[in-house]
N, C-alpha and C positions, 0 to 999 in steps of 0.2 A: 256281583253276580245276582241275577234275579231268577227265582224259581216260581213257576206257576203250576199248581196241581189242580187238575180238573177231574172231579169224581165221575165214575160211571164209564162204561165202554164207549170208545170213540165211534163216530159215524162219519165216514169219509164222504166228501162231496162227489168225487169221481165215481166211486163204486156204488153209490146210492141214488143214481139218477133214474128218472122216468122219462120215457120218450113220448112227446105229444106231437100231433100233426096239426099244422096250421090249416085252418079252414079256407083261408084266402089263397095260399100258395100251394098247399098240399105237401109242403116240406116238413120233415121231422126236426124237432129241436129238443135238446135235453133240458130238464127241469129238476132241481134238487128234490129228493124225496121228502115226505113228511117227517121221517125219522131224522134226517139230516137237519131240517129246519128246526125241529124241536131241540136237538142237541146244540145247535148254534145259538138258539135263544137262551138255553140254560147256561151255556159256557161263557157267553159274551160278558155278562155282568161280573164274572169272576176274574176276568183279565184286566190288569191295570192298564191305563192309558200311558204309554211310555213315549217320550220324545226321543227318537233315535237319530243322531246326527253323524254317526260314524259307521263304518262297516261292522257287522256283528256276525257271530257264529251262533247258530241256533241248533240245539240238540233236543229232539223229541224222543221220549221213551214211553212206550205203551205197554201196560200190563193187562193182558187179556184174561177174562174169566175162564 
């Protein structure tokens, strides 16, 4: 079993989006917020690179401040 502990409060990708409008088409598109990009950049080096070759069960537990 592998445990990965990421310090700090999580920033979700879905709930932290900003909407931008395309200049060429006028359509809106979602872009991750600066808070999410900073969280992702800080968390990525802490996650080990695992080669997963079978189905896995993932459990995420969040402790909010």
